[in-house]
Chimera marker file (.cmm) of the C-alpha trace (Angstrom):
<marker_set name="trace">
<marker id="1" x="-34.233" y="83.381" z="58.487" r="1" g="1" b="0" radius="0.5"/>
<marker id="2" x="-31.524" y="80.827" z="59.308" r="1" g="1" b="0" radius="0.5"/>
<marker id="3" x="-31.129" y="80.156" z="55.565" r="1" g="1" b="0" radius="0.5"/>
<marker id="4" x="-30.897" y="83.882" z="54.930" r="1" g="1" b="0" radius="0.5"/>
<marker id="5" x="-27.971" y="84.065" z="57.380" r="1" g="1" b="0" radius="0.5"/>
<marker id="6" x="-26.192" y="81.432" z="55.274" r="1" g="1" b="0" radius="0.5"/>
<marker id="7" x="-27.006" y="82.846" z="51.827" r="1" g="1" b="0" radius="0.5"/>
<marker id="8" x="-28.165" y="86.441" z="52.291" r="1" g="1" b="0" radius="0.5"/>
<marker id="9" x="-26.301" y="89.705" z="52.562" r="1" g="1" b="0" radius="0.5"/>
<marker id="10" x="-26.053" y="91.390" z="55.965" r="1" g="1" b="0" radius="0.5"/>
<marker id="11" x="-26.638" y="95.139" z="56.242" r="1" g="1" b="0" radius="0.5"/>
<marker id="12" x="-26.757" y="97.710" z="59.025" r="1" g="1" b="0" radius="0.5"/>
<marker id="13" x="-29.096" y="100.694" z="59.154" r="1" g="1" b="0" radius="0.5"/>
<marker id="14" x="-27.516" y="103.577" z="61.086" r="1" g="1" b="0" radius="0.5"/>
<marker id="15" x="-30.787" y="105.456" z="61.596" r="1" g="1" b="0" radius="0.5"/>
<marker id="16" x="-32.519" y="102.560" z="63.389" r="1" g="1" b="0" radius="0.5"/>
<marker id="17" x="-29.256" y="101.031" z="64.667" r="1" g="1" b="0" radius="0.5"/>
<marker id="18" x="-30.523" y="97.662" z="63.489" r="1" g="1" b="0" radius="0.5"/>
<marker id="19" x="-29.304" y="94.867" z="61.259" r="1" g="1" b="0" radius="0.5"/>
<marker id="20" x="-31.186" y="93.328" z="58.366" r="1" g="1" b="0" radius="0.5"/>
<marker id="21" x="-30.629" y="90.536" z="55.849" r="1" g="1" b="0" radius="0.5"/>
<marker id="22" x="-31.380" y="90.623" z="52.127" r="1" g="1" b="0" radius="0.5"/>
<marker id="23" x="-31.789" y="87.551" z="49.907" r="1" g="1" b="0" radius="0.5"/>
<marker id="24" x="-33.163" y="88.274" z="46.439" r="1" g="1" b="0" radius="0.5"/>
<marker id="25" x="-36.210" y="90.502" z="46.896" r="1" g="1" b="0" radius="0.5"/>
<marker id="26" x="-36.787" y="89.422" z="50.519" r="1" g="1" b="0" radius="0.5"/>
<marker id="27" x="-35.476" y="91.235" z="53.584" r="1" g="1" b="0" radius="0.5"/>
<marker id="28" x="-35.842" y="90.715" z="57.318" r="1" g="1" b="0" radius="0.5"/>
<marker id="29" x="-34.750" y="92.903" z="60.220" r="1" g="1" b="0" radius="0.5"/>
<marker id="30" x="-33.279" y="91.290" z="63.317" r="1" g="1" b="0" radius="0.5"/>
<marker id="31" x="-31.848" y="92.212" z="66.680" r="1" g="1" b="0" radius="0.5"/>
<marker id="32" x="-28.465" y="91.245" z="68.042" r="1" g="1" b="0" radius="0.5"/>
<marker id="33" x="-26.493" y="92.220" z="71.135" r="1" g="1" b="0" radius="0.5"/>
<marker id="34" x="-25.259" y="95.451" z="69.507" r="1" g="1" b="0" radius="0.5"/>
<marker id="35" x="-28.704" y="96.689" z="68.426" r="1" g="1" b="0" radius="0.5"/>
<marker id="36" x="-30.367" y="95.740" z="71.715" r="1" g="1" b="0" radius="0.5"/>
<marker id="37" x="-27.627" y="97.548" z="73.664" r="1" g="1" b="0" radius="0.5"/>
<marker id="38" x="-28.149" y="100.678" z="71.526" r="1" g="1" b="0" radius="0.5"/>
<marker id="39" x="-31.915" y="100.596" z="72.074" r="1" g="1" b="0" radius="0.5"/>
<marker id="40" x="-31.594" y="100.062" z="75.827" r="1" g="1" b="0" radius="0.5"/>
<marker id="41" x="-29.198" y="103.017" z="76.029" r="1" g="1" b="0" radius="0.5"/>
<marker id="42" x="-31.625" y="105.157" z="73.995" r="1" g="1" b="0" radius="0.5"/>
<marker id="43" x="-34.581" y="104.135" z="76.185" r="1" g="1" b="0" radius="0.5"/>
<marker id="44" x="-32.578" y="104.800" z="79.337" r="1" g="1" b="0" radius="0.5"/>
<marker id="45" x="-31.800" y="108.300" z="78.105" r="1" g="1" b="0" radius="0.5"/>
<marker id="46" x="-35.535" y="108.831" z="77.575" r="1" g="1" b="0" radius="0.5"/>
<marker id="47" x="-36.271" y="107.676" z="81.111" r="1" g="1" b="0" radius="0.5"/>
<marker id="48" x="-38.298" y="104.640" z="80.035" r="1" g="1" b="0" radius="0.5"/>
<marker id="49" x="-38.998" y="102.399" z="83.020" r="1" g="1" b="0" radius="0.5"/>
<marker id="50" x="-39.422" y="99.052" z="81.245" r="1" g="1" b="0" radius="0.5"/>
<marker id="51" x="-38.851" y="97.028" z="78.105" r="1" g="1" b="0" radius="0.5"/>
<marker id="52" x="-40.899" y="94.192" z="76.610" r="1" g="1" b="0" radius="0.5"/>
<marker id="53" x="-39.824" y="91.448" z="74.233" r="1" g="1" b="0" radius="0.5"/>
<marker id="54" x="-42.543" y="89.407" z="72.597" r="1" g="1" b="0" radius="0.5"/>
<marker id="55" x="-42.346" y="85.630" z="72.104" r="1" g="1" b="0" radius="0.5"/>
<marker id="56" x="-38.623" y="85.308" z="72.798" r="1" g="1" b="0" radius="0.5"/>
<marker id="57" x="-39.238" y="81.583" z="73.426" r="1" g="1" b="0" radius="0.5"/>
<marker id="58" x="-39.974" y="81.211" z="69.698" r="1" g="1" b="0" radius="0.5"/>
<marker id="59" x="-36.458" y="82.327" z="68.731" r="1" g="1" b="0" radius="0.5"/>
<marker id="60" x="-34.183" y="79.720" z="67.185" r="1" g="1" b="0" radius="0.5"/>
<marker id="61" x="-31.211" y="79.887" z="69.533" r="1" g="1" b="0" radius="0.5"/>
<marker id="62" x="-29.446" y="76.943" z="67.828" r="1" g="1" b="0" radius="0.5"/>
<marker id="63" x="-29.703" y="78.314" z="64.290" r="1" g="1" b="0" radius="0.5"/>
<marker id="64" x="-31.585" y="75.294" z="62.983" r="1" g="1" b="0" radius="0.5"/>
<link id1="1" id2="2" r="1" g="1" b="0" radius="0.2"/>
<link id1="2" id2="3" r="1" g="1" b="0" radius="0.2"/>
<link id1="3" id2="4" r="1" g="1" b="0" radius="0.2"/>
<link id1="4" id2="5" r="1" g="1" b="0" radius="0.2"/>
<link id1="5" id2="6" r="1" g="1" b="0" radius="0.2"/>
<link id1="6" id2="7" r="1" g="1" b="0" radius="0.2"/>
<link id1="7" id2="8" r="1" g="1" b="0" radius="0.2"/>
<link id1="8" id2="9" r="1" g="1" b="0" radius="0.2"/>
<link id1="9" id2="10" r="1" g="1" b="0" radius="0.2"/>
<link id1="10" id2="11" r="1" g="1" b="0" radius="0.2"/>
<link id1="11" id2="12" r="1" g="1" b="0" radius="0.2"/>
<link id1="12" id2="13" r="1" g="1" b="0" radius="0.2"/>
<link id1="13" id2="14" r="1" g="1" b="0" radius="0.2"/>
<link id1="14" id2="15" r="1" g="1" b="0" radius="0.2"/>
<link id1="15" id2="16" r="1" g="1" b="0" radius="0.2"/>
<link id1="16" id2="17" r="1" g="1" b="0" radius="0.2"/>
<link id1="17" id2="18" r="1" g="1" b="0" radius="0.2"/>
<link id1="18" id2="19" r="1" g="1" b="0" radius="0.2"/>
<link id1="19" id2="20" r="1" g="1" b="0" radius="0.2"/>
<link id1="20" id2="21" r="1" g="1" b="0" radius="0.2"/>
<link id1="21" id2="22" r="1" g="1" b="0" radius="0.2"/>
<link id1="22" id2="23" r="1" g="1" b="0" radius="0.2"/>
<link id1="23" id2="24" r="1" g="1" b="0" radius="0.2"/>
<link id1="24" id2="25" r="1" g="1" b="0" radius="0.2"/>
<link id1="25" id2="26" r="1" g="1" b="0" radius="0.2"/>
<link id1="26" id2="27" r="1" g="1" b="0" radius="0.2"/>
<link id1="27" id2="28" r="1" g="1" b="0" radius="0.2"/>
<link id1="28" id2="29" r="1" g="1" b="0" radius="0.2"/>
<link id1="29" id2="30" r="1" g="1" b="0" radius="0.2"/>
<link id1="30" id2="31" r="1" g="1" b="0" radius="0.2"/>
<link id1="31" id2="32" r="1" g="1" b="0" radius="0.2"/>
<link id1="32" id2="33" r="1" g="1" b="0" radius="0.2"/>
<link id1="33" id2="34" r="1" g="1" b="0" radius="0.2"/>
<link id1="34" id2="35" r="1" g="1" b="0" radius="0.2"/>
<link id1="35" id2="36" r="1" g="1" b="0" radius="0.2"/>
<link id1="36" id2="37" r="1" g="1" b="0" radius="0.2"/>
<link id1="37" id2="38" r="1" g="1" b="0" radius="0.2"/>
<link id1="38" id2="39" r="1" g="1" b="0" radius="0.2"/>
<link id1="39" id2="40" r="1" g="1" b="0" radius="0.2"/>
<link id1="40" id2="41" r="1" g="1" b="0" radius="0.2"/>
<link id1="41" id2="42" r="1" g="1" b="0" radius="0.2"/>
<link id1="42" id2="43" r="1" g="1" b="0" radius="0.2"/>
<link id1="43" id2="44" r="1" g="1" b="0" radius="0.2"/>
<link id1="44" id2="45" r="1" g="1" b="0" radius="0.2"/>
<link id1="45" id2="46" r="1" g="1" b="0" radius="0.2"/>
<link id1="46" id2="47" r="1" g="1" b="0" radius="0.2"/>
<link id1="47" id2="48" r="1" g="1" b="0" radius="0.2"/>
<link id1="48" id2="49" r="1" g="1" b="0" radius="0.2"/>
<link id1="49" id2="50" r="1" g="1" b="0" radius="0.2"/>
<link id1="50" id2="51" r="1" g="1" b="0" radius="0.2"/>
<link id1="51" id2="52" r="1" g="1" b="0" radius="0.2"/>
<link id1="52" id2="53" r="1" g="1" b="0" radius="0.2"/>
<link id1="53" id2="54" r="1" g="1" b="0" radius="0.2"/>
<link id1="54" id2="55" r="1" g="1" b="0" radius="0.2"/>
<link id1="55" id2="56" r="1" g="1" b="0" radius="0.2"/>
<link id1="56" id2="57" r="1" g="1" b="0" radius="0.2"/>
<link id1="57" id2="58" r="1" g="1" b="0" radius="0.2"/>
<link id1="58" id2="59" r="1" g="1" b="0" radius="0.2"/>
<link id1="59" id2="60" r="1" g="1" b="0" radius="0.2"/>
<link id1="60" id2="61" r="1" g="1" b="0" radius="0.2"/>
<link id1="61" id2="62" r="1" g="1" b="0" radius="0.2"/>
<link id1="62" id2="63" r="1" g="1" b="0" radius="0.2"/>
<link id1="63" id2="64" r="1" g="1" b="0" radius="0.2"/>
</marker_set>
């Protein structure tokens, strides 16, 4: 995914309010501050009482 950030094309999907990268015939969706904020706002409007993120410790925070 880090290589895709360097060489891929970034896109934004309005319907899901989420970003994704495309490199050749490969794509990957990802979250950033903007998409997480939109989802938290949406969940708050629904009255959801909690949110779960899975395996956040596996994220590459340094971009390596």
